[in-house]
C-alpha positions in Angstrom: -8.2 -24.6 18.9 -11.9 -25.1 19.5 -14.3 -23.7 16.9 -17.8 -22.4 17.1 -20.0 -21.8 14.1 -21.8 -18.5 14.6 -24.8 -19.4 12.6 -26.4 -22.8 11.9 -30.0 -23.9 11.3 -32.0 -27.0 12.0 -35.7 -27.6 11.0 -38.3 -30.3 11.0 -40.6 -29.0 8.3 -40.9 -26.5 5.5 -44.4 -25.1 5.7 -44.6 -21.3 5.8 -42.2 -19.5 3.4 -39.5 -20.3 0.9 -36.4 -21.3 2.8 -34.1 -18.5 1.6 -31.9 -20.6 -0.7 -31.1 -23.2 1.9 -31.0 -26.9 1.2 -34.2 -28.1 -0.5 -34.9 -30.8 2.2 -38.0 -31.1 4.3 -36.0 -31.4 7.5 -32.4 -31.1 8.8 -31.9 -32.5 12.3 -29.5 -31.7 15.1 -27.9 -35.1 14.6 -27.4 -34.5 10.9 -25.8 -31.1 11.7 -23.5 -32.6 14.3 -22.3 -35.2 11.9 -21.3 -32.5 9.5 -19.7 -30.4 12.2 -17.7 -33.4 13.4 -16.4 -34.0 9.9 -15.4 -30.4 9.5 -13.8 -30.1 12.9 -16.4 -27.7 14.3 -17.0 -28.0 18.1 -20.1 -25.9 18.7 -22.9 -24.2 16.8 -25.1 -21.2 17.6 -28.5 -22.3 16.3 -30.7 -19.7 14.7 -34.3 -21.1 14.4 -35.6 -20.5 10.9 -39.1 -19.7 12.1 -39.9 -18.2 8.7 -40.3 -21.6 7.2 -40.6 -23.9 10.3 -42.8 -22.4 13.0 -41.7 -25.2 15.3 -38.0 -24.5 15.0 -37.6 -22.4 18.2 -38.6 -25.3 20.4 -36.7 -27.7 18.2 -33.6 -25.7 18.7 -34.1 -25.5 22.5 -34.6 -29.3 22.6 -31.3 -29.7 20.7 -29.5 -27.4 23.2 -31.0 -29.4 26.1 -29.8 -32.7 24.5 -26.4 -31.5 23.4 -25.6 -28.7 25.9 -21.9 -28.9 25.1 -22.4 -28.3 21.4 -25.3 -25.9 20.9 -26.7 -22.6 22.1 -29.6 -20.7 20.6 -30.4 -17.3 19.3 -34.2 -17.6 19.4 -37.1 -15.4 18.2 -40.8 -14.7 18.5 -43.1 -12.8 16.1 -41.8 -9.3 16.4 -45.1 -7.7 15.5 -46.9 -9.1 18.6 -46.1 -6.8 21.5 -47.6 -9.3 24.0 -44.2 -11.1 23.6 -42.5 -8.3 25.5 -43.3 -10.3 28.7 -41.0 -13.1 27.5 -37.8 -10.9 27.3 -36.9 -10.6 31.0 -36.7 -14.4 31.3 -35.6 -15.1 27.8 -32.1 -16.4 28.7 -33.5 -18.7 31.4 -34.6 -21.1 28.6 -32.3 -24.0 28.0 -29.3 -23.0 25.8 -30.9 -19.6 25.0 -28.4 -16.8 24.7 -30.2 -14.1 22.6 -32.6 -13.0 20.0 -32.3 -13.0 16.2 -34.4 -11.8 13.3 -33.4 -11.4 9.6 -36.3 -8.9 9.2 -36.4 -10.2 5.6 -39.8 -12.1 5.6 -43.5 -11.2 5.5 -44.1 -7.5 6.2 -40.9 -7.1 8.3 -38.9 -5.0 5.7 -41.8 -2.5 5.7 -42.6 -2.4 9.4 -39.0 -2.3 10.7 -38.2 1.2 9.4 -41.7 2.5 10.5 -40.7 1.7 14.1 -43.2 -1.1 14.6 -40.7 -3.2 16.4 -39.0 -0.5 18.4 -40.4 -1.8 21.7 -38.0 -4.8 21.4 -34.7 -2.9 21.7 -35.2 -1.2 25.1 -36.7 -4.4 26.6 -33.7 -6.4 25.4 -31.3 -3.8 26.5 -32.8 -3.8 30.0 -32.8 -7.6 30.2 -29.2 -7.9 28.8 -30.3 -10.0 25.9 -28.0 -9.8 22.8 -29.8 -9.2 19.5 -28.6 -10.3 16.0 -30.1 -8.7 12.8 -29.4 -9.0 9.1 -28.5 -5.3 9.3 -26.9 -5.2 5.8 -30.5 -4.7 4.6 -31.1 -1.7 6.8 -27.9 -0.1 8.0 -29.3 3.4 8.8 -32.1 1.9 11.0 -29.5 -0.4 12.6 -27.3 2.5 13.5 -30.3 4.2 15.1 -31.0 1.1 17.2 -27.3 0.9 18.3 -26.9 4.5 19.1 -30.3 4.8 20.9 -29.6 1.7 23.0 -25.8 1.7 23.8 -26.0 -1.0 26.4 -27.7 -3.4 24.0 -25.2 -6.0 22.6 -25.9 -6.2 18.8 -24.6 -8.4 16.1 -24.7 -7.8 12.3 -25.4 -10.9 10.3 -23.6 -12.2 7.3 -20.6 -9.8 7.1 -23.1 -6.9 6.7 -22.5 -6.9 3.0 -25.1 -6.5 0.2 -27.4 -9.5 0.3 -27.4 -11.8 -2.8 -24.5 -9.9 -4.4 -21.0 -11.1 -5.2 -17.6 -9.6 -5.8 -17.4 -5.8 -6.0 -21.2 -5.5 -6.1 -21.4 -6.9 -2.5 -19.3 -4.0 -1.2 -21.8 -1.3 -2.1 -22.2 0.0 1.4 -19.0 -1.2 3.0 -17.9 2.2 4.2 -21.2 2.6 6.1 -20.7 -0.8 7.6 -17.1 0.0 8.7 -18.3 3.2 10.3 -20.6 1.3 12.6 -17.5 -0.4 14.2 -17.0 2.9 16.1 -20.1 1.9 18.2 -18.7 -0.4 21.0 -22.0 -2.3 21.3 -21.9 -3.6 17.7 -20.2 -6.8 16.6 -20.3 -8.6 13.3 -20.7 -12.3 12.2 -18.5 -13.1 9.3 -21.0 -15.8 8.3 -21.8 -16.8 4.8 -18.6 -15.2 3.5 -18.1 -17.6 0.6 -21.6 -16.5 -0.7 -20.2 -13.1 -1.5 -17.3 -14.4 -3.6 -17.4 -14.5 -7.4 -14.5 -17.0 -7.3 -13.9 -20.6 -6.3 -12.2 -21.6 -3.0 -10.3 -20.0 -1.4 -12.4 -17.0 -2.4 -9.5 -14.5 -2.9 -11.7 -11.7 -4.0 -13.3 -11.3 -0.6 -10.0 -11.6 1.4 -9.4 -7.8 1.3 -12.9 -6.8 2.3 -12.9 -9.3 5.2 -9.6 -7.8 6.4 -11.1 -4.3 6.2 -14.0 -5.5 8.3 -11.7 -7.3 10.7 -9.4 -4.3 11.1 -12.5 -2.1 11.9 -14.2 -4.4 14.4 -11.2 -6.2 15.8 -10.9 -9.9 16.9 -13.3 -9.5 19.8 -16.2 -8.4 17.6 -15.7 -10.4 14.4 -17.1 -13.9 14.5 -16.5 -16.8 12.0 -19.5 -18.9 10.9 -21.1 -20.5 7.9 -24.9 -20.6 7.5 -23.8 -24.0 6.2 -27.1 -25.2 4.8 -27.0 -22.6 2.0 -23.2 -22.8 1.2 -22.1 -24.3 -2.1 -18.6 -25.1 -0.8 -17.8 -27.8 1.8 -18.1 -27.3 5.5 -14.4 -27.9 5.9 -13.6 -25.3 3.2 -15.6 -22.8 5.2 -13.3 -23.6 8.2 -10.0 -23.5 6.3 -10.9 -20.4 4.4 -10.4 -18.6 7.7 -8.0 -20.9 9.5 -5.5 -21.4 6.6 -6.2 -19.0 3.8 -6.2 -15.5 5.4 -2.5 -14.6 6.2 -3.6 -11.7 8.3 -5.5 -13.9 10.8 -3.4 -16.0 13.2 -2.6 -16.8 16.8 -4.8 -15.4 19.5 -6.8 -13.3 17.0 -7.7 -16.5 15.1 -8.8 -18.2 18.3 -11.1 -15.3 19.1 -12.5 -15.1 15.6 -13.2 -18.8 15.5 -15.2 -19.0 18.7 -13.9 -17.3 21.8 -15.1 -13.8 20.9 -18.6 -15.0 20.0 -19.0 -17.0 23.2 -18.0 -14.0 25.3 -20.2 -11.6 23.4 -23.4 -13.6 23.8 -22.5 -15.0 27.3 -22.3 -18.6 26.2 -20.3 -20.6 28.8 -18.7 -22.8 26.2 -15.9 -25.1 27.4 -12.7 -24.1 25.5 
């Protein structure tokens, strides 16, 4: 079984903003990431440029995808408050390795401007161009629902299980019913990335097994994608893999293969060689 990590980061500097709990290192290269992926048995990685702390990271990620086209694809971004970037969207996927757009909407004035509609020009443009968009929707589920319902042909991805950010155990499940209800919208998928971060227990994180199953049951294997956000995990990369591949008895066979990479590649249109 080949495995794709639905969210990884690389960077060359830390200059703009705190790096959101990620490793306190000034840089983390594609080669360093590949070495860790190889050790953990991970075949591909969907790179999310952390432009909030490295403004050069989009080009860095494109360069990595050009150099390692069989290992990396990219969910890129641009400053969402600058509408002049609208002209980039029709040709966005023609960049090397580029498969979509992603913002956390967590930095700068984004949490204030998003609900005001400041960025609402992005969604119809991406929908028209067929560009998938990933968002850290657990921070703004009502707004995310509006985006999904208003643009039903826009492929959307919810980041990081959609659970309550920076919470663990039962506290992380504060809005899980609202999250599960979103699964009824066929253009919405979810990345089960950073799952260990929501656990109040050590590996194999038994306290989040049932919530993960509830999310899986709602979204199904074609819209539920394994991943790590490895540079902020406190467990090992291999444990992130085996948490899903060995420790969840409800996940096996073809469903496991889809969750561990096939579903993600299909959703974002990544021609990965399985």
